[in-house]
GUDRENBA-681268 format. One record per residue (C-alpha): residue number from 1; residue in one letter; x, y, z; chain. Coordinates in steps of 0.02 Angstrom, whole numbers, plus 50000, padded with zeros to 5 digits. Layout:
residues N
(node NUM,"A",(X,Y,Z),"A") ...
END
This chain:
residues 401
(node 1,"M",(64537,46763,44580),"A") (node 2,"N",(64442,46939,44508),"A") (node 3,"P",(64541,46970,44344),"A") (node 4,"Q",(64514,47160,44405),"A") (node 5,"L",(64616,47112,44571),"A") (node 6,"I",(64765,47022,44493),"A") (node 7,"A",(64781,47168,44348),"A") (node 8,"S",(64793,47293,44505),"A") (node 9,"I",(64912,47206,44602),"A") (node 10,"V",(65009,47184,44455),"A") (node 11,"T",(64997,47364,44422),"A") (node 12,"I",(65052,47400,44590),"A") (node 13,"L",(65205,47302,44596),"A") (node 14,"V",(65253,47368,44431),"A") (node 15,"S",(65220,47566,44472),"A") (node 16,"V",(65305,47575,44643),"A") (node 17,"Q",(65475,47494,44568),"A") (node 18,"L",(65468,47607,44423),"A") (node 19,"I",(65411,47752,44500),"A") (node 20,"L",(65580,47732,44644),"A") (node 21,"V",(65688,47699,44491),"A") (node 22,"S",(65634,47853,44398),"A") (node 23,"C",(65632,47973,44552),"A") (node 24,"A",(65865,47919,44554),"A") (node 25,"Y",(65860,47945,44388),"A") (node 26,"L",(65739,48096,44406),"A") (node 27,"I",(65887,48178,44495),"A") (node 28,"Q",(66000,48149,44384),"A") (node 29,"L",(65907,48224,44241),"A") (node 30,"E",(65875,48384,44334),"A") (node 31,"R",(66072,48389,44350),"A") (node 32,"K",(66105,48376,44183),"A") (node 33,"I",(65973,48498,44124),"A") (node 34,"A",(66035,48599,44252),"A") (node 35,"A",(66228,48603,44181),"A") (node 36,"W",(66155,48631,43996),"A") (node 37,"T",(66055,48771,44057),"A") (node 38,"Q",(66223,48843,44146),"A") (node 39,"D",(66338,48784,44000),"A") (node 40,"R",(66421,48639,44122),"A") (node 41,"I",(66445,48477,44084),"A") (node 42,"G",(66369,48407,44252),"A") (node 43,"P",(66390,48228,44358),"A") (node 44,"N",(66493,48108,44204),"A") (node 45,"R",(66629,48022,44312),"A") (node 46,"V",(66541,47875,44419),"A") (node 47,"G",(66501,47732,44314),"A") (node 48,"L",(66420,47562,44337),"A") (node 49,"S",(66573,47468,44398),"A") (node 50,"F",(66564,47524,44583),"A") (node 51,"G",(66751,47461,44596),"A") (node 52,"V",(66699,47283,44562),"A") (node 53,"L",(66624,47244,44416),"A") (node 54,"P",(66754,47242,44260),"A") (node 55,"I",(66676,47401,44175),"A") (node 56,"K",(66785,47523,44095),"A") (node 57,"H",(66661,47649,44024),"A") (node 58,"H",(66600,47778,44156),"A") (node 59,"C",(66424,47753,44069),"A") (node 60,"W",(66380,47942,44059),"A") (node 61,"G",(66384,47951,44252),"A") (node 62,"L",(66242,47829,44286),"A") (node 63,"G",(66316,47797,44464),"A") (node 64,"Q",(66295,47941,44520),"A") (node 65,"P",(66121,47910,44583),"A") (node 66,"L",(66145,47763,44647),"A") (node 67,"I",(66324,47818,44752),"A") (node 68,"D",(66227,47953,44804),"A") (node 69,"G",(66074,47853,44887),"A") (node 70,"L",(66207,47725,44965),"A") (node 71,"K",(66285,47897,45037),"A") (node 72,"L",(66136,47975,45109),"A") (node 73,"F",(66095,47798,45168),"A") (node 74,"I",(66268,47767,45271),"A") (node 75,"K",(66276,47951,45324),"A") (node 76,"E",(66262,47988,45499),"A") (node 77,"D",(66080,48037,45563),"A") (node 78,"Y",(66082,48166,45694),"A") (node 79,"D",(65950,48247,45774),"A") (node 80,"P",(65969,48439,45853),"A") (node 81,"P",(65931,48450,46033),"A") (node 82,"G",(65781,48524,46070),"A") (node 83,"V",(65687,48439,45926),"A") (node 84,"D",(65530,48344,45964),"A") (node 85,"K",(65598,48167,45923),"A") (node 86,"A",(65432,48083,45884),"A") (node 87,"L",(65366,48223,45748),"A") (node 88,"F",(65529,48260,45687),"A") (node 89,"T",(65545,48069,45631),"A") (node 90,"L",(65362,48043,45569),"A") (node 91,"A",(65354,48205,45483),"A") (node 92,"P",(65470,48144,45321),"A") (node 93,"M",(65369,47988,45304),"A") (node 94,"I",(65214,48066,45315),"A") (node 95,"V",(65278,48168,45152),"A") (node 96,"V",(65324,48018,45056),"A") (node 97,"V",(65146,47913,45102),"A") (node 98,"P",(65041,48028,44992),"A") (node 99,"A",(65168,48033,44869),"A") (node 100,"L",(65148,47847,44865),"A") (node 101,"L",(64962,47840,44858),"A") (node 102,"G",(64932,47981,44746),"A") (node 103,"W",(64942,47892,44564),"A") (node 104,"A",(64851,47758,44610),"A") (node 105,"I",(64724,47806,44495),"A") (node 106,"V",(64797,47824,44330),"A") (node 107,"P",(64727,47712,44207),"A") (node 108,"W",(64924,47665,44126),"A") (node 109,"G",(64866,47550,43986),"A") (node 110,"G",(64692,47581,43945),"A") (node 111,"Y",(64576,47409,43956),"A") (node 112,"L",(64647,47234,43931),"A") (node 113,"Q",(64552,47098,43860),"A") (node 114,"W",(64525,46963,43987),"A") (node 115,"G",(64433,46828,43929),"A") (node 116,"D",(64258,46925,43914),"A") (node 117,"T",(64295,47025,44033),"A") (node 118,"A",(64382,47211,43982),"A") (node 119,"V",(64524,47247,44147),"A") (node 120,"N",(64565,47432,44176),"A") (node 121,"I",(64739,47446,44212),"A") (node 122,"T",(64750,47550,44354),"A") (node 123,"A",(64783,47515,44536),"A") (node 124,"A",(64640,47581,44605),"A") (node 125,"P",(64485,47577,44480),"A") (node 126,"I",(64384,47676,44587),"A") (node 127,"N",(64237,47797,44550),"A") (node 128,"I",(64286,47972,44628),"A") (node 129,"G",(64435,47950,44518),"A") (node 130,"V",(64509,48122,44500),"A") (node 131,"I",(64454,48185,44660),"A") (node 132,"Y",(64570,48059,44750),"A") (node 133,"V",(64710,48140,44686),"A") (node 134,"L",(64666,48316,44752),"A") (node 135,"A",(64618,48228,44928),"A") (node 136,"I",(64783,48118,44956),"A") (node 137,"G",(64883,48271,44869),"A") (node 138,"S",(64832,48397,44997),"A") (node 139,"L",(64905,48276,45139),"A") (node 140,"A",(65106,48297,45123),"A") (node 141,"V",(65091,48463,45173),"A") (node 142,"Y",(65073,48399,45335),"A") (node 143,"G",(65223,48306,45353),"A") (node 144,"V",(65315,48478,45298),"A") (node 145,"V",(65214,48568,45446),"A") (node 146,"L",(65250,48433,45543),"A") (node 147,"G",(65421,48430,45511),"A") (node 148,"A",(65452,48625,45525),"A") (node 149,"Y",(65365,48639,45702),"A") (node 150,"A",(65471,48472,45764),"A") (node 151,"S",(65636,48551,45718),"A") (node 152,"N",(65628,48682,45861),"A") (node 153,"N",(65720,48813,45719),"A") (node 154,"K",(65642,48994,45674),"A") (node 155,"Y",(65707,48954,45496),"A") (node 156,"S",(65604,48816,45475),"A") (node 157,"F",(65440,48872,45555),"A") (node 158,"L",(65468,49009,45440),"A") (node 159,"G",(65456,48898,45290),"A") (node 160,"G",(65313,48781,45360),"A") (node 161,"L",(65201,48939,45381),"A") (node 162,"R",(65254,48979,45213),"A") (node 163,"A",(65215,48791,45139),"A") (node 164,"T",(65037,48798,45232),"A") (node 165,"A",(64993,48962,45148),"A") (node 166,"Q",(65066,48897,44978),"A") (node 167,"M",(64955,48750,44995),"A") (node 168,"L",(64785,48823,45059),"A") (node 169,"S",(64801,48944,44906),"A") (node 170,"Y",(64862,48832,44758),"A") (node 171,"E",(64712,48703,44803),"A") (node 172,"I",(64581,48810,44763),"A") (node 173,"P",(64630,48855,44586),"A") (node 174,"M",(64677,48684,44545),"A") (node 175,"G",(64530,48608,44607),"A") (node 176,"L",(64435,48721,44511),"A") (node 177,"C",(64510,48669,44371),"A") (node 178,"V",(64490,48476,44401),"A") (node 179,"L",(64306,48535,44447),"A") (node 180,"T",(64286,48609,44272),"A") (node 181,"V",(64349,48431,44168),"A") (node 182,"I",(64225,48355,44283),"A") (node 183,"L",(64092,48482,44232),"A") (node 184,"M",(64114,48473,44053),"A") (node 185,"Y",(64138,48276,44041),"A") (node 186,"G",(64017,48236,44170),"A") (node 187,"S",(64129,48114,44287),"A") (node 188,"P",(64269,48105,44388),"A") (node 189,"K",(64329,47931,44352),"A") (node 190,"A",(64493,47935,44259),"A") (node 191,"D",(64478,47801,44130),"A") (node 192,"V",(64298,47887,44069),"A") (node 193,"L",(64409,48068,44047),"A") (node 194,"V",(64545,47992,43954),"A") (node 195,"Q",(64414,47907,43828),"A") (node 196,"F",(64309,48039,43822),"A") (node 197,"Q",(64482,48145,43752),"A") (node 198,"A",(64524,47988,43650),"A") (node 199,"N",(64336,47996,43533),"A") (node 200,"G",(64375,48180,43513),"A") (node 201,"V",(64489,48316,43549),"A") (node 202,"W",(64610,48326,43688),"A") (node 203,"N",(64559,48423,43833),"A") (node 204,"V",(64718,48545,43823),"A") (node 205,"F",(64647,48609,43667),"A") (node 206,"Y",(64481,48642,43756),"A") (node 207,"H",(64555,48737,43897),"A") (node 208,"P",(64716,48791,43853),"A") (node 209,"L",(64715,48928,43999),"A") (node 210,"L",(64665,48795,44134),"A") (node 211,"A",(64803,48688,44089),"A") (node 212,"V",(64931,48810,44082),"A") (node 213,"I",(64854,48875,44277),"A") (node 214,"F",(64837,48671,44329),"A") (node 215,"F",(65030,48657,44269),"A") (node 216,"T",(65078,48824,44371),"A") (node 217,"C",(64973,48764,44532),"A") (node 218,"I",(65077,48605,44507),"A") (node 219,"L",(65241,48688,44530),"A") (node 220,"A",(65187,48772,44687),"A") (node 221,"E",(65109,48586,44754),"A") (node 222,"C",(65268,48506,44727),"A") (node 223,"N",(65354,48679,44811),"A") (node 224,"R",(65467,48678,44641),"A") (node 225,"A",(65541,48844,44591),"A") (node 226,"P",(65505,48968,44561),"A") (node 227,"F",(65373,48924,44687),"A") (node 228,"D",(65510,48862,44825),"A") (node 229,"L",(65489,48983,44945),"A") (node 230,"A",(65467,48862,45089),"A") (node 231,"E",(65646,48822,45068),"A") (node 232,"C",(65705,48961,45013),"A") (node 233,"E",(65895,48965,45050),"A") (node 234,"Q",(65929,49161,45018),"A") (node 235,"E",(65806,49190,45164),"A") (node 236,"L",(65785,49034,45278),"A") (node 237,"V",(65946,48921,45268),"A") (node 238,"G",(65829,48783,45198),"A") (node 239,"G",(65673,48791,45256),"A") (node 240,"Y",(65550,48667,45317),"A") (node 241,"H",(65700,48523,45314),"A") (node 242,"T",(65867,48647,45402),"A") (node 243,"E",(65872,48515,45534),"A") (node 244,"Y",(65867,48364,45439),"A") (node 245,"S",(66011,48247,45394),"A") (node 246,"S",(66045,48070,45321),"A") (node 247,"M",(65891,47979,45269),"A") (node 248,"K",(65764,48103,45349),"A") (node 249,"W",(65821,48239,45244),"A") (node 250,"A",(65817,48111,45075),"A") (node 251,"L",(65640,48068,45112),"A") (node 252,"Y",(65600,48250,45091),"A") (node 253,"F",(65683,48265,44931),"A") (node 254,"L",(65593,48073,44873),"A") (node 255,"G",(65424,48135,44918),"A") (node 256,"E",(65434,48296,44815),"A") (node 257,"Y",(65498,48214,44644),"A") (node 258,"M",(65373,48076,44669),"A") (node 259,"H",(65235,48232,44675),"A") (node 260,"M",(65335,48298,44523),"A") (node 261,"I",(65290,48121,44441),"A") (node 262,"T",(65107,48099,44509),"A") (node 263,"G",(65067,48279,44442),"A") (node 264,"C",(65117,48253,44294),"A") (node 265,"A",(65046,48104,44261),"A") (node 266,"F",(64871,48200,44338),"A") (node 267,"F",(64913,48318,44209),"A") (node 268,"V",(64924,48216,44059),"A") (node 269,"L",(64766,48123,44113),"A") (node 270,"L",(64660,48285,44127),"A") (node 271,"F",(64734,48361,43981),"A") (node 272,"L",(64843,48269,43857),"A") (node 273,"G",(64728,48118,43835),"A") (node 274,"G",(64817,48002,43944),"A") (node 275,"W",(64869,47845,43836),"A") (node 276,"D",(64793,47916,43681),"A") (node 277,"L",(64913,47952,43514),"A") (node 278,"P",(64863,48085,43404),"A") (node 279,"F",(64831,48057,43229),"A") (node 280,"L",(64805,47845,43291),"A") (node 281,"R",(64616,47796,43355),"A") (node 282,"E",(64677,47640,43430),"A") (node 283,"P",(64540,47514,43502),"A") (node 284,"V",(64499,47544,43685),"A") (node 285,"V",(64509,47383,43749),"A") (node 286,"G",(64643,47235,43656),"A") (node 287,"G",(64780,47128,43716),"A") (node 288,"I",(64945,47157,43815),"A") (node 289,"G",(65046,47224,43664),"A") (node 290,"L",(64905,47357,43679),"A") (node 291,"V",(64909,47405,43841),"A") (node 292,"L",(65117,47402,43843),"A") (node 293,"L",(65116,47523,43695),"A") (node 294,"K",(64978,47636,43765),"A") (node 295,"S",(65074,47633,43942),"A") (node 296,"G",(65225,47687,43853),"A") (node 297,"V",(65136,47823,43768),"A") (node 298,"Y",(65057,47880,43945),"A") (node 299,"I",(65259,47858,44038),"A") (node 300,"A",(65338,47961,43884),"A") (node 301,"K",(65214,48101,43919),"A") (node 302,"V",(65220,48118,44084),"A") (node 303,"A",(65434,48124,44041),"A") (node 304,"L",(65401,48263,43938),"A") (node 305,"M",(65301,48342,44044),"A") (node 306,"L",(65444,48305,44182),"A") (node 307,"V",(65586,48384,44072),"A") (node 308,"V",(65478,48545,44045),"A") (node 309,"M",(65454,48555,44263),"A") (node 310,"I",(65646,48539,44263),"A") (node 311,"W",(65658,48667,44121),"A") (node 312,"V",(65554,48802,44215),"A") (node 313,"R",(65683,48786,44371),"A") (node 314,"W",(65824,48822,44279),"A") (node 315,"T",(65739,48958,44194),"A") (node 316,"L",(65613,49066,44283),"A") (node 317,"P",(65684,49173,44441),"A") (node 318,"R",(65606,49133,44615),"A") (node 319,"F",(65438,49228,44649),"A") (node 320,"R",(65434,49353,44818),"A") (node 321,"F",(65309,49287,44936),"A") (node 322,"D",(65191,49429,44916),"A") (node 323,"Q",(65208,49428,44749),"A") (node 324,"L",(65168,49222,44766),"A") (node 325,"M",(65026,49260,44871),"A") (node 326,"R",(64930,49374,44749),"A") (node 327,"L",(64954,49280,44607),"A") (node 328,"A",(64834,49147,44683),"A") (node 329,"W",(64711,49279,44748),"A") (node 330,"R",(64707,49393,44626),"A") (node 331,"G",(64756,49292,44471),"A") (node 332,"L",(64735,49108,44450),"A") (node 333,"I",(64586,49084,44589),"A") (node 334,"P",(64472,49229,44489),"A") (node 335,"I",(64519,49153,44324),"A") (node 336,"T",(64475,48978,44371),"A") (node 337,"L",(64315,49027,44450),"A") (node 338,"A",(64270,49135,44287),"A") (node 339,"V",(64309,48989,44161),"A") (node 340,"M",(64204,48879,44275),"A") (node 341,"L",(64046,48958,44295),"A") (node 342,"A",(64058,48994,44112),"A") (node 343,"T",(64087,48801,44066),"A") (node 344,"G",(63963,48753,44185),"A") (node 345,"V",(63835,48883,44096),"A") (node 346,"L",(63892,48801,43919),"A") (node 347,"V",(63860,48634,43964),"A") (node 348,"Y",(63676,48685,44023),"A") (node 349,"L",(63629,48750,43858),"A") (node 350,"K",(63724,48588,43784),"A") (node 351,"Q",(63867,48702,43692),"A") (node 352,"A",(64015,48649,43777),"A") (node 353,"G",(64146,48582,43626),"A") (node 354,"W",(64246,48718,43562),"A") (node 355,"A",(64165,48860,43641),"A") (node 356,"V",(64235,48825,43787),"A") (node 357,"L",(64411,48886,43691),"A") (node 358,"A",(64316,49048,43654),"A") (node 359,"V",(64273,49056,43850),"A") (node 360,"N",(64473,49050,43889),"A") (node 361,"V",(64523,49167,43769),"A") (node 362,"A",(64400,49283,43829),"A") (node 363,"V",(64448,49257,44028),"A") (node 364,"A",(64629,49265,43969),"A") (node 365,"I",(64580,49438,43882),"A") (node 366,"A",(64488,49505,44002),"A") (node 367,"A",(64637,49455,44133),"A") (node 368,"A",(64749,49532,44044),"A") (node 369,"V",(64672,49696,44023),"A") (node 370,"I",(64597,49695,44214),"A") (node 371,"G",(64751,49658,44293),"A") (node 372,"P",(64833,49806,44272),"A") (node 373,"M",(64701,49919,44346),"A") (node 374,"L",(64716,49847,44506),"A") (node 375,"P",(64767,49914,44659),"A") (node 376,"K",(64955,49872,44689),"A") (node 377,"G",(65067,49898,44859),"A") (node 378,"Q",(65234,49934,44866),"A") (node 379,"P",(65332,49814,44952),"A") (node 380,"N",(65492,49875,44876),"A") (node 381,"R",(65483,50044,44916),"A") (node 382,"R",(65644,50158,44927),"A") (node 383,"I",(65701,50208,45061),"A") (node 384,"P",(65822,50378,45074),"A") (node 385,"L",(65988,50351,45126),"A") (node 386,"A",(66124,50502,45165),"A") (node 387,"G",(66259,50465,45049),"A") (node 388,"S",(66148,50377,44938),"A") (node 389,"R",(66181,50411,44733),"A") (node 390,"F",(66022,50352,44680),"A") (node 391,"N",(65900,50390,44826),"A") (node 392,"P",(65957,50520,44938),"A") (node 393,"L",(65902,50608,45086),"A") (node 394,"P",(65801,50773,45052),"A") (node 395,"Q",(65913,50924,45069),"A") (node 396,"A",(65859,50984,45214),"A") (node 397,"E",(65859,50808,45325),"A") (node 398,"H",(66036,50795,45231),"A") (node 399,"H",(66101,50944,45317),"A") (node 400,"A",(66030,50891,45493),"A") (node 401,"A",(66097,50728,45484),"A") 
END
């Protein structure tokens, strides 16, 4: 049998189980970080005995995700009257499937020496590489939109509209970031991008501005705060998943956390050197021990980015929707377009190296200078009110009232 096929099958089996377990305990990690941020303890009582096993210790609450999953599994599945049952049931599945497929091109452990063959430790060593992730990731919004439409609820529908506009807006700067990286290294293949960074400098040092923008786009694509306008509970009750319950509701959040893992793995691939360790130039091809070491390094980097993503959620307030759209169309898109064009010129002149860092700095300074000069609307203009201390009616209107 083809060694690459065997390696891909093993990678798929291991990665799927690892990601599913990681989703459960990523929720636990998020709740713990939220508790630490708010000076609370968080879930710490549910152990792993489940009333059956002779385990006295509470195990720091590690049983909480398992109990939550069991609760959602046995909870009543309710379809409100007036919903389109076929689409209502199909929508959560459409959200999960792209999340399960997006990580397929991630080169977890470099290359394994298999006889005379170097086997790529990835699920799908395809030539289109990182472009595949963009194509697959954009499909998740269809599940959100279909669920919002099928719910027959105005709050869900508004959440679906917001998710559509947000996805369309932030796909553009994300795609431009990826195109800039491909333009600089001359290949869309994921393993090649990692090798270029392993043999030189991580891309985050060449393109720090693009790294920040790409991480921002990941937050928006995953509907994570401060970009979670599609499920803004202060305005839309629960947004697109208002009418969902039981495992259908759980699938939406399972898909969100899977997208977080895929997005962070994509970020590590493009900007943090993948499996590469700084100050240690390990060989590209090696035995099973080297593959496990590289996989551990990659997973550790992904875990670090997940912690940063959760930290951002519990630190920054949510944007207004007009601020969300303005950030994309008047900020991120022009900046990424300028960096891409400048990088293209440097690649043509064969000067693509530390010169692109100067481009990032120059574009960031230009954006900081030009941004405040752009015309601004007044979406929150004050309306005079009779009897108000801070914005009263003009004197003549006050007497007339």
